[in-house]
N, CA, C, O and the ligand as a Tripos MOL2 file, in Angstrom:
@<TRIPOS>MOLECULE
protein
  265   263    67     0     0
PROTEIN
NO_CHARGES

@<TRIPOS>ATOM
      1 N          81.1380   21.0290  302.4750 N.3       1 MET1
      2 CA         82.0430   21.1530  303.6250 C.3       1 MET1
      3 C          82.3010   19.7960  304.2490 C.2       1 MET1
      4 O          81.4010   18.9610  304.3390 O.2       1 MET1
      5 N          83.5360   19.5810  304.6800 N.am      2 LYS2
      6 CA         83.8890   18.3280  305.3470 C.3       2 LYS2
      7 C          84.1540   18.5760  306.8150 C.2       2 LYS2
      8 O          84.6960   19.6100  307.2070 O.2       2 LYS2
      9 N          83.7590   17.6060  307.6150 N.am      3 THR3
     10 CA         84.0700   17.6510  309.0370 C.3       3 THR3
     11 C          85.1080   16.5710  309.3220 C.2       3 THR3
     12 O          84.8950   15.3930  309.0370 O.2       3 THR3
     13 N          86.2210   16.9920  309.8830 N.am      4 ILE4
     14 CA         87.3090   16.0480  310.1620 C.3       4 ILE4
     15 C          87.4120   15.8590  311.6720 C.2       4 ILE4
     16 O          87.5960   16.8250  312.4130 O.2       4 ILE4
     17 N          87.2950   14.6350  312.1170 N.am      5 ASN5
     18 CA         87.4810   14.3280  313.5360 C.3       5 ASN5
     19 C          88.9510   14.0350  313.7830 C.2       5 ASN5
     20 O          89.5520   13.1930  313.1170 O.2       5 ASN5
     21 N          89.5220   14.7420  314.7500 N.am      6 ILE6
     22 CA         90.9650   14.6760  314.9650 C.3       6 ILE6
     23 C          91.2860   14.3040  316.4120 C.2       6 ILE6
     24 O          90.6870   14.8140  317.3590 O.2       6 ILE6
     25 N          92.2430   13.4050  316.5440 N.am      7 GLU7
     26 CA         92.7030   12.9940  317.8640 C.3       7 GLU7
     27 C          94.0350   13.6670  318.1630 C.2       7 GLU7
     28 O          94.8850   13.7850  317.2810 O.2       7 GLU7
     29 N          94.2170   14.1040  319.3940 N.am      8 GLY8
     30 CA         95.5270   14.5760  319.8170 C.3       8 GLY8
     31 C          95.6700   16.0670  320.0170 C.2       8 GLY8
     32 O          96.7190   16.5290  320.4660 O.2       8 GLY8
     33 N          94.6340   16.8400  319.6920 N.am      9 MET9
     34 CA         94.7420   18.2880  319.9130 C.3       9 MET9
     35 C          94.4210   18.5900  321.3750 C.2       9 MET9
     36 O          93.3680   18.2030  321.8820 O.2       9 MET9
     37 N          95.3430   19.2860  322.0460 N.am     10 SER10
     38 CA         95.1340   19.5240  323.4680 C.3      10 SER10
     39 C          95.1520   20.9960  323.8530 C.2      10 SER10
     40 O          94.7520   21.3420  324.9650 O.2      10 SER10
     41 N          95.6000   21.8570  322.9720 N.am     11 CYS11
     42 CA         95.6410   23.2830  323.3200 C.3      11 CYS11
     43 C          95.5560   24.1310  322.0640 C.2      11 CYS11
     44 O          95.4070   23.6100  320.9580 O.2      11 CYS11
     45 N          95.6500   25.4150  322.2390 N.am     12 ASN12
     46 CA         95.5070   26.3440  321.1190 C.3      12 ASN12
     47 C          96.6300   26.2300  320.0940 C.2      12 ASN12
     48 O          96.4380   26.5180  318.9120 O.2      12 ASN12
     49 N          97.7940   25.8110  320.5560 N.am     13 HIS13
     50 CA         98.8850   25.6180  319.6100 C.3      13 HIS13
     51 C          98.5670   24.4830  318.6430 C.2      13 HIS13
     52 O          98.8870   24.5510  317.4560 O.2      13 HIS13
     53 N          97.9490   23.4690  319.1590 N.am     14 CYS14
     54 CA         97.5380   22.3490  318.3110 C.3      14 CYS14
     55 C          96.5390   22.8380  317.2710 C.2      14 CYS14
     56 O          96.6310   22.4890  316.0940 O.2      14 CYS14
     57 N          95.5950   23.6400  317.7120 N.am     15 VAL15
     58 CA         94.5870   24.1840  316.7980 C.3      15 VAL15
     59 C          95.2620   24.9780  315.6870 C.2      15 VAL15
     60 O          94.9230   24.8310  314.5130 O.2      15 VAL15
     61 N          96.2120   25.8140  316.0630 N.am     16 MET16
     62 CA         96.9080   26.6360  315.0750 C.3      16 MET16
     63 C          97.7080   25.7750  314.1050 C.2      16 MET16
     64 O          97.7680   26.0670  312.9110 O.2      16 MET16
     65 N          98.3240   24.7080  314.6250 N.am     17 ALA17
     66 CA         99.1350   23.8290  313.7800 C.3      17 ALA17
     67 C          98.2580   23.1300  312.7400 C.2      17 ALA17
     68 O          98.6270   23.0250  311.5700 O.2      17 ALA17
     69 N          97.0930   22.6560  313.1830 N.am     18 VAL18
     70 CA         96.1760   21.9710  312.2690 C.3      18 VAL18
     71 C          95.6330   22.9660  311.2390 C.2      18 VAL18
     72 O          95.5500   22.6700  310.0470 O.2      18 VAL18
     73 N          95.2700   24.1360  311.7270 N.am     19 LYS19
     74 CA         94.7400   25.1790  310.8470 C.3      19 LYS19
     75 C          95.7450   25.5280  309.7480 C.2      19 LYS19
     76 O          95.4040   25.6130  308.5680 O.2      19 LYS19
     77 N          96.9740   25.7240  310.1700 N.am     20 LYS20
     78 CA         98.0250   26.0980  309.2340 C.3      20 LYS20
     79 C          98.2380   24.9980  308.1950 C.2      20 LYS20
     80 O          98.3560   25.2720  307.0010 O.2      20 LYS20
     81 N          98.2860   23.7670  308.6570 N.am     21 ALA21
     82 CA         98.5080   22.6330  307.7520 C.3      21 ALA21
     83 C          97.4100   22.5670  306.6960 C.2      21 ALA21
     84 O          97.6810   22.3290  305.5190 O.2      21 ALA21
     85 N          96.1810   22.7790  307.1250 N.am     22 LEU22
     86 CA         95.0480   22.7000  306.1940 C.3      22 LEU22
     87 C          95.0190   23.8940  305.2450 C.2      22 LEU22
     88 O          94.7090   23.7570  304.0620 O.2      22 LEU22
     89 N          95.3450   25.0650  305.7830 N.am     23 LYS23
     90 CA         95.3180   26.2750  304.9550 C.3      23 LYS23
     91 C          96.3870   26.2590  303.8830 C.2      23 LYS23
     92 O          96.2530   26.9210  302.8530 O.2      23 LYS23
     93 N          97.4530   25.5000  304.1250 N.am     24 ASN24
     94 CA         98.5280   25.3980  303.1480 C.3      24 ASN24
     95 C          98.1150   24.6350  301.9020 C.2      24 ASN24
     96 O          98.7820   24.7220  300.8710 O.2      24 ASN24
     97 N          97.0320   23.8950  301.9850 N.am     25 LEU25
     98 CA         96.5510   23.1430  300.8220 C.3      25 LEU25
     99 C          95.9140   24.1030  299.8140 C.2      25 LEU25
    100 O          95.0760   24.9350  300.1640 O.2      25 LEU25
    101 N          96.3360   23.9630  298.5530 N.am     26 ASP26
    102 CA         95.8800   24.8610  297.4980 C.3      26 ASP26
    103 C          94.3610   24.9390  297.3690 C.2      26 ASP26
    104 O          93.7870   26.0150  297.2000 O.2      26 ASP26
    105 N          93.7320   23.7810  297.4510 N.am     27 LYS27
    106 CA         92.3000   23.7520  297.1310 C.3      27 LYS27
    107 C          91.3870   23.9880  298.3180 C.2      27 LYS27
    108 O          90.1650   23.8960  298.2000 O.2      27 LYS27
    109 N          91.9790   24.2910  299.4560 N.am     28 VAL28
    110 CA         91.1640   24.5570  300.6400 C.3      28 VAL28
    111 C          90.8600   26.0510  300.7200 C.2      28 VAL28
    112 O          91.7640   26.8860  300.7260 O.2      28 VAL28
    113 N          89.5700   26.3680  300.7820 N.am     29 ASN29
    114 CA         89.1690   27.7790  300.8050 C.3      29 ASN29
    115 C          88.9560   28.3030  302.2110 C.2      29 ASN29
    116 O          89.2700   29.4530  302.5190 O.2      29 ASN29
    117 N          88.4210   27.4460  303.0540 N.am     30 LYS30
    118 CA         88.0390   27.9160  304.3760 C.3      30 LYS30
    119 C          88.3040   26.8240  305.4130 C.2      30 LYS30
    120 O          87.9850   25.6550  305.1970 O.2      30 LYS30
    121 N          88.8870   27.2220  306.5330 N.am     31 VAL31
    122 CA         89.2110   26.2600  307.5830 C.3      31 VAL31
    123 C          88.7630   26.7880  308.9330 C.2      31 VAL31
    124 O          88.9720   27.9550  309.2640 O.2      31 VAL31
    125 N          88.1470   25.9150  309.7000 N.am     32 ASP32
    126 CA         87.8150   26.2560  311.0690 C.3      32 ASP32
    127 C          88.1510   25.0400  311.9380 C.2      32 ASP32
    128 O          87.8180   23.9080  311.5850 O.2      32 ASP32
    129 N          88.8050   25.2770  313.0630 N.am     33 VAL33
    130 CA         89.1690   24.1580  313.9330 C.3      33 VAL33
    131 C          88.6370   24.4230  315.3300 C.2      33 VAL33
    132 O          88.8640   25.4860  315.9080 O.2      33 VAL33
    133 N          87.9280   23.4400  315.8600 N.am     34 LYS34
    134 CA         87.3390   23.5770  317.1960 C.3      34 LYS34
    135 C          87.9910   22.5800  318.1560 C.2      34 LYS34
    136 O          87.8600   21.3640  318.0160 O.2      34 LYS34
    137 N          88.6870   23.1390  319.1220 N.am     35 LEU35
    138 CA         89.4060   22.3090  320.0850 C.3      35 LEU35
    139 C          88.4620   21.4570  320.9280 C.2      35 LEU35
    140 O          88.6940   20.2620  321.1110 O.2      35 LEU35
    141 N          87.4040   22.0700  321.4380 N.am     36 GLU36
    142 CA         86.4820   21.3590  322.3370 C.3      36 GLU36
    143 C          85.7860   20.2130  321.6120 C.2      36 GLU36
    144 O          85.5230   19.1600  322.1920 O.2      36 GLU36
    145 N          85.4950   20.4360  320.3460 N.am     37 GLU37
    146 CA         84.7790   19.4040  319.5720 C.3      37 GLU37
    147 C          85.7320   18.4140  318.9210 C.2      37 GLU37
    148 O          85.3070   17.3970  318.3720 O.2      37 GLU37
    149 N          87.0290   18.7180  318.9870 N.am     38 LYS38
    150 CA         88.0490   17.8910  318.3250 C.3      38 LYS38
    151 C          87.7440   17.7280  316.8440 C.2      38 LYS38
    152 O          87.8490   16.6390  316.2810 O.2      38 LYS38
    153 N          87.3670   18.8340  316.2370 N.am     39 LYS39
    154 CA         86.9760   18.7780  314.8380 C.3      39 LYS39
    155 C          87.5780   19.9150  314.0260 C.2      39 LYS39
    156 O          87.8600   20.9970  314.5390 O.2      39 LYS39
    157 N          87.7640   19.6300  312.7420 N.am     40 ALA40
    158 CA         88.1230   20.6740  311.7950 C.3      40 ALA40
    159 C          87.0670   20.6920  310.7060 C.2      40 ALA40
    160 O          86.5830   19.6460  310.2720 O.2      40 ALA40
    161 N          86.7190   21.8860  310.2760 N.am     41 PHE41
    162 CA         85.7380   22.0590  309.2090 C.3      41 PHE41
    163 C          86.4620   22.6760  308.0210 C.2      41 PHE41
    164 O          87.1110   23.7150  308.1360 O.2      41 PHE41
    165 N          86.3340   22.0120  306.8830 N.am     42 VAL42
    166 CA         87.0880   22.4330  305.7190 C.3      42 VAL42
    167 C          86.1720   22.6100  304.5180 C.2      42 VAL42
    168 O          85.3160   21.7690  304.2400 O.2      42 VAL42
    169 N          86.3630   23.7060  303.8180 N.am     43 GLU43
    170 CA         85.6500   23.9350  302.5730 C.3      43 GLU43
    171 C          86.6530   23.9000  301.4390 C.2      43 GLU43
    172 O          87.6990   24.5450  301.5010 O.2      43 GLU43
    173 N          86.3290   23.1440  300.4040 N.am     44 GLY44
    174 CA         87.2240   23.0910  299.2630 C.3      44 GLY44
    175 C          87.2100   21.7310  298.6130 C.2      44 GLY44
    176 O          86.6990   20.7530  299.1590 O.2      44 GLY44
    177 N          87.8000   21.7000  297.4060 N.am     45 ASP45
    178 CA         87.8030   20.4730  296.6330 C.3      45 ASP45
    179 C          89.0870   19.7000  296.9340 C.2      45 ASP45
    180 O          90.0520   19.7390  296.1700 O.2      45 ASP45
    181 N          89.0710   19.0040  298.0600 N.am     46 VAL46
    182 CA         90.2790   18.2880  298.4750 C.3      46 VAL46
    183 C          89.8910   16.8970  298.9710 C.2      46 VAL46
    184 O          88.9000   16.7300  299.6820 O.2      46 VAL46
    185 N          90.6920   15.8990  298.5810 N.am     47 ASP47
    186 CA         90.2990   14.5280  298.9240 C.3      47 ASP47
    187 C          90.7240   14.1370  300.3480 C.2      47 ASP47
    188 O          91.6280   14.7260  300.9410 O.2      47 ASP47
    189 N          90.0440   13.1420  300.8520 N.am     48 ASN48
    190 CA         90.2200   12.7430  302.2470 C.3      48 ASN48
    191 C          91.6390   12.2870  302.5720 C.2      48 ASN48
    192 O          92.1530   12.5680  303.6550 O.2      48 ASN48
    193 N          92.2650   11.5900  301.6440 N.am     49 ASN49
    194 CA         93.6210   11.1080  301.9120 C.3      49 ASN49
    195 C          94.5980   12.2550  302.1040 C.2      49 ASN49
    196 O          95.4880   12.1950  302.9530 O.2      49 ASN49
    197 N          94.4220   13.2960  301.3110 N.am     50 THR50
    198 CA         95.2890   14.4610  301.4450 C.3      50 THR50
    199 C          95.0770   15.1150  302.8070 C.2      50 THR50
    200 O          96.0350   15.5020  303.4760 O.2      50 THR50
    201 N          93.8310   15.2320  303.2040 N.am     51 LEU51
    202 CA         93.5290   15.8280  304.5090 C.3      51 LEU51
    203 C          94.1690   15.0210  305.6280 C.2      51 LEU51
    204 O          94.7880   15.5710  306.5390 O.2      51 LEU51
    205 N          94.0050   13.6920  305.5400 N.am     52 LYS52
    206 CA         94.5910   12.8070  306.5610 C.3      52 LYS52
    207 C          96.0930   12.9730  306.6370 C.2      52 LYS52
    208 O          96.6760   13.0260  307.7200 O.2      52 LYS52
    209 N          96.7110   13.0540  305.4640 N.am     53 GLU53
    210 CA         98.1590   13.1180  305.3900 C.3      53 GLU53
    211 C          98.7230   14.3970  306.0190 C.2      53 GLU53
    212 O          99.6730   14.3480  306.8010 O.2      53 GLU53
    213 N          98.1280   15.5400  305.6680 N.am     54 VAL54
    214 CA         98.6940   16.7930  306.2010 C.3      54 VAL54
    215 C          98.4810   16.8960  307.7130 C.2      54 VAL54
    216 O          99.3040   17.4640  308.4310 O.2      54 VAL54
    217 N          97.3710   16.3420  308.1790 N.am     55 ILE55
    218 CA         97.1220   16.3910  309.6210 C.3      55 ILE55
    219 C          98.0750   15.4450  310.3520 C.2      55 ILE55
    220 O          98.5660   15.7500  311.4390 O.2      55 ILE55
    221 N          98.3180   14.3100  309.7420 N.am     56 LYS56
    222 CA         99.2800   13.3580  310.3090 C.3      56 LYS56
    223 C         100.6700   13.9880  310.3500 C.2      56 LYS56
    224 O         101.3820   13.8670  311.3460 O.2      56 LYS56
    225 N         101.0500   14.6590  309.2670 N.am     57 ASP57
    226 CA        102.3590   15.3050  309.2110 C.3      57 ASP57
    227 C         102.4840   16.3940  310.2720 C.2      57 ASP57
    228 O         103.5780   16.6710  310.7630 O.2      57 ASP57
    229 N         101.3680   17.0020  310.6160 N.am     58 ALA58
    230 CA        101.3850   18.0490  311.6410 C.3      58 ALA58
    231 C         101.4560   17.4380  313.0460 C.2      58 ALA58
    232 O         101.7000   18.1460  314.0220 O.2      58 ALA58
    233 N         101.2420   16.1250  313.1410 N.am     59 GLY59
    234 CA        101.3860   15.4500  314.4290 C.3      59 GLY59
    235 C         100.0880   14.9790  315.0730 C.2      59 GLY59
    236 O         100.0680   14.6320  316.2540 O.2      59 GLY59
    237 N          99.0080   14.9670  314.3010 N.am     60 TYR60
    238 CA         97.7110   14.5830  314.8700 C.3      60 TYR60
    239 C          97.0910   13.4710  314.0310 C.2      60 TYR60
    240 O          97.5320   13.1700  312.9220 O.2      60 TYR60
    241 N          96.0480   12.8730  314.6090 N.am     61 LYS61
    242 CA         95.4680   11.7130  313.9340 C.3      61 LYS61
    243 C          94.0160   11.9590  313.5510 C.2      61 LYS61
    244 O          93.2010   12.4010  314.3600 O.2      61 LYS61
    245 N          93.7230   11.6590  312.2960 N.am     62 VAL62
    246 CA         92.3340   11.7680  311.8360 C.3      62 VAL62
    247 C          91.6190   10.4610  312.1470 C.2      62 VAL62
    248 O          92.0590    9.3910  311.7250 O.2      62 VAL62
    249 N          90.5300   10.5480  312.8760 N.am     63 THR63
    250 CA         89.7750    9.3340  313.1890 C.3      63 THR63
    251 C          88.6580    9.1120  312.1660 C.2      63 THR63
    252 O          88.3150    7.9680  311.8650 O.2      63 THR63
    253 N          88.0990   10.1750  311.6410 N.am     64 SER64
    254 CA         87.1090   10.0300  310.5740 C.3      64 SER64
    255 C          86.8650   11.3590  309.8770 C.2      64 SER64
    256 O          87.1460   12.4300  310.4140 O.2      64 SER64
    257 N          86.3350   11.2570  308.6720 N.am     65 ILE65
    258 CA         85.9640   12.4510  307.9120 C.3      65 ILE65
    259 C          84.5470   12.2870  307.4260 C.2      65 ILE65
    260 O          84.2040   11.2840  306.8010 O.2      65 ILE65
    261 N          83.7300   13.2690  307.7140 N.am     66 GLU66
    262 CA         82.3150   13.1850  307.3320 C.3      66 GLU66
    263 C          82.0040   14.2250  306.2650 C.2      66 GLU66
    264 O          80.8660   14.3190  305.8070 O.2      66 GLU66
    265 CU         98.6930   21.8350  321.8540 Cu       67 CU67
@<TRIPOS>BOND
     1     1     2 1
     2     2     3 1
     3     3     4 2
     4     3     5 am
     5     5     6 1
     6     6     7 1
     7     7     8 2
     8     7     9 am
     9     9    10 1
    10    10    11 1
    11    11    12 2
    12    11    13 am
    13    13    14 1
    14    14    15 1
    15    15    16 2
    16    15    17 am
    17    17    18 1
    18    18    19 1
    19    19    20 2
    20    19    21 am
    21    21    22 1
    22    22    23 1
    23    23    24 2
    24    23    25 am
    25    25    26 1
    26    26    27 1
    27    27    28 2
    28    27    29 am
    29    29    30 1
    30    30    31 1
    31    31    32 2
    32    31    33 am
    33    33    34 1
    34    34    35 1
    35    35    36 2
    36    35    37 am
    37    37    38 1
    38    38    39 1
    39    39    40 2
    40    39    41 am
    41    41    42 1
    42    42    43 1
    43    43    44 2
    44    43    45 am
    45    45    46 1
    46    46    47 1
    47    47    48 2
    48    47    49 am
    49    49    50 1
    50    50    51 1
    51    51    52 2
    52    51    53 am
    53    53    54 1
    54    54    55 1
    55    55    56 2
    56    55    57 am
    57    57    58 1
    58    58    59 1
    59    59    60 2
    60    59    61 am
    61    61    62 1
    62    62    63 1
    63    63    64 2
    64    63    65 am
    65    65    66 1
    66    66    67 1
    67    67    68 2
    68    67    69 am
    69    69    70 1
    70    70    71 1
    71    71    72 2
    72    71    73 am
    73    73    74 1
    74    74    75 1
    75    75    76 2
    76    75    77 am
    77    77    78 1
    78    78    79 1
    79    79    80 2
    80    79    81 am
    81    81    82 1
    82    82    83 1
    83    83    84 2
    84    83    85 am
    85    85    86 1
    86    86    87 1
    87    87    88 2
    88    87    89 am
    89    89    90 1
    90    90    91 1
    91    91    92 2
    92    91    93 am
    93    93    94 1
    94    94    95 1
    95    95    96 2
    96    95    97 am
    97    97    98 1
    98    98    99 1
    99    99   100 2
   100    99   101 am
   101   101   102 1
   102   102   103 1
   103   103   104 2
   104   103   105 am
   105   105   106 1
   106   106   107 1
   107   107   108 2
   108   107   109 am
   109   109   110 1
   110   110   111 1
   111   111   112 2
   112   111   113 am
   113   113   114 1
   114   114   115 1
   115   115   116 2
   116   115   117 am
   117   117   118 1
   118   118   119 1
   119   119   120 2
   120   119   121 am
   121   121   122 1
   122   122   123 1
   123   123   124 2
   124   123   125 am
   125   125   126 1
   126   126   127 1
   127   127   128 2
   128   127   129 am
   129   129   130 1
   130   130   131 1
   131   131   132 2
   132   131   133 am
   133   133   134 1
   134   134   135 1
   135   135   136 2
   136   135   137 am
   137   137   138 1
   138   138   139 1
   139   139   140 2
   140   139   141 am
   141   141   142 1
   142   142   143 1
   143   143   144 2
   144   143   145 am
   145   145   146 1
   146   146   147 1
   147   147   148 2
   148   147   149 am
   149   149   150 1
   150   150   151 1
   151   151   152 2
   152   151   153 am
   153   153   154 1
   154   154   155 1
   155   155   156 2
   156   155   157 am
   157   157   158 1
   158   158   159 1
   159   159   160 2
   160   159   161 am
   161   161   162 1
   162   162   163 1
   163   163   164 2
   164   163   165 am
   165   165   166 1
   166   166   167 1
   167   167   168 2
   168   167   169 am
   169   169   170 1
   170   170   171 1
   171   171   172 2
   172   171   173 am
   173   173   174 1
   174   174   175 1
   175   175   176 2
   176   175   177 am
   177   177   178 1
   178   178   179 1
   179   179   180 2
   180   179   181 am
   181   181   182 1
   182   182   183 1
   183   183   184 2
   184   183   185 am
   185   185   186 1
   186   186   187 1
   187   187   188 2
   188   187   189 am
   189   189   190 1
   190   190   191 1
   191   191   192 2
   192   191   193 am
   193   193   194 1
   194   194   195 1
   195   195   196 2
   196   195   197 am
   197   197   198 1
   198   198   199 1
   199   199   200 2
   200   199   201 am
   201   201   202 1
   202   202   203 1
   203   203   204 2
   204   203   205 am
   205   205   206 1
   206   206   207 1
   207   207   208 2
   208   207   209 am
   209   209   210 1
   210   210   211 1
   211   211   212 2
   212   211   213 am
   213   213   214 1
   214   214   215 1
   215   215   216 2
   216   215   217 am
   217   217   218 1
   218   218   219 1
   219   219   220 2
   220   219   221 am
   221   221   222 1
   222   222   223 1
   223   223   224 2
   224   223   225 am
   225   225   226 1
   226   226   227 1
   227   227   228 2
   228   227   229 am
   229   229   230 1
   230   230   231 1
   231   231   232 2
   232   231   233 am
   233   233   234 1
   234   234   235 1
   235   235   236 2
   236   235   237 am
   237   237   238 1
   238   238   239 1
   239   239   240 2
   240   239   241 am
   241   241   242 1
   242   242   243 1
   243   243   244 2
   244   243   245 am
   245   245   246 1
   246   246   247 1
   247   247   248 2
   248   247   249 am
   249   249   250 1
   250   250   251 1
   251   251   252 2
   252   251   253 am
   253   253   254 1
   254   254   255 1
   255   255   256 2
   256   255   257 am
   257   257   258 1
   258   258   259 1
   259   259   260 2
   260   259   261 am
   261   261   262 1
   262   262   263 1
   263   263   264 2
@<TRIPOS>SUBSTRUCTURE
     1 MET1         2 RESIDUE 1 A MET
     2 LYS2         6 RESIDUE 1 A LYS
     3 THR3        10 RESIDUE 1 A THR
     4 ILE4        14 RESIDUE 1 A ILE
     5 ASN5        18 RESIDUE 1 A ASN
     6 ILE6        22 RESIDUE 1 A ILE
     7 GLU7        26 RESIDUE 1 A GLU
     8 GLY8        30 RESIDUE 1 A GLY
     9 MET9        34 RESIDUE 1 A MET
    10 SER10       38 RESIDUE 1 A SER
    11 CYS11       42 RESIDUE 1 A CYS
    12 ASN12       46 RESIDUE 1 A ASN
    13 HIS13       50 RESIDUE 1 A HIS
    14 CYS14       54 RESIDUE 1 A CYS
    15 VAL15       58 RESIDUE 1 A VAL
    16 MET16       62 RESIDUE 1 A MET
    17 ALA17       66 RESIDUE 1 A ALA
    18 VAL18       70 RESIDUE 1 A VAL
    19 LYS19       74 RESIDUE 1 A LYS
    20 LYS20       78 RESIDUE 1 A LYS
    21 ALA21       82 RESIDUE 1 A ALA
    22 LEU22       86 RESIDUE 1 A LEU
    23 LYS23       90 RESIDUE 1 A LYS
    24 ASN24       94 RESIDUE 1 A ASN
    25 LEU25       98 RESIDUE 1 A LEU
    26 ASP26      102 RESIDUE 1 A ASP
    27 LYS27      106 RESIDUE 1 A LYS
    28 VAL28      110 RESIDUE 1 A VAL
    29 ASN29      114 RESIDUE 1 A ASN
    30 LYS30      118 RESIDUE 1 A LYS
    31 VAL31      122 RESIDUE 1 A VAL
    32 ASP32      126 RESIDUE 1 A ASP
    33 VAL33      130 RESIDUE 1 A VAL
    34 LYS34      134 RESIDUE 1 A LYS
    35 LEU35      138 RESIDUE 1 A LEU
    36 GLU36      142 RESIDUE 1 A GLU
    37 GLU37      146 RESIDUE 1 A GLU
    38 LYS38      150 RESIDUE 1 A LYS
    39 LYS39      154 RESIDUE 1 A LYS
    40 ALA40      158 RESIDUE 1 A ALA
    41 PHE41      162 RESIDUE 1 A PHE
    42 VAL42      166 RESIDUE 1 A VAL
    43 GLU43      170 RESIDUE 1 A GLU
    44 GLY44      174 RESIDUE 1 A GLY
    45 ASP45      178 RESIDUE 1 A ASP
    46 VAL46      182 RESIDUE 1 A VAL
    47 ASP47      186 RESIDUE 1 A ASP
    48 ASN48      190 RESIDUE 1 A ASN
    49 ASN49      194 RESIDUE 1 A ASN
    50 THR50      198 RESIDUE 1 A THR
    51 LEU51      202 RESIDUE 1 A LEU
    52 LYS52      206 RESIDUE 1 A LYS
    53 GLU53      210 RESIDUE 1 A GLU
    54 VAL54      214 RESIDUE 1 A VAL
    55 ILE55      218 RESIDUE 1 A ILE
    56 LYS56      222 RESIDUE 1 A LYS
    57 ASP57      226 RESIDUE 1 A ASP
    58 ALA58      230 RESIDUE 1 A ALA
    59 GLY59      234 RESIDUE 1 A GLY
    60 TYR60      238 RESIDUE 1 A TYR
    61 LYS61      242 RESIDUE 1 A LYS
    62 VAL62      246 RESIDUE 1 A VAL
    63 THR63      250 RESIDUE 1 A THR
    64 SER64      254 RESIDUE 1 A SER
    65 ILE65      258 RESIDUE 1 A ILE
    66 GLU66      262 RESIDUE 1 A GLU
    67 CU67       265 GROUP 0 **** ****
């Protein structure tokens, strides 16, 4: 599982937008996004650059991926 730190999420709509963007990825099996923690948790065989890109396209910024 990867933990993605995200900047710019301020409400539930942001959470839904990030969730949707991540779920659209073929190789992502499970997604959880926590607004208070500013984090997304992703399960699946997907590389960090792809994760960064889809989140950026959704309008948010990835600060790090663990
Ligand atoms: Cu929002």
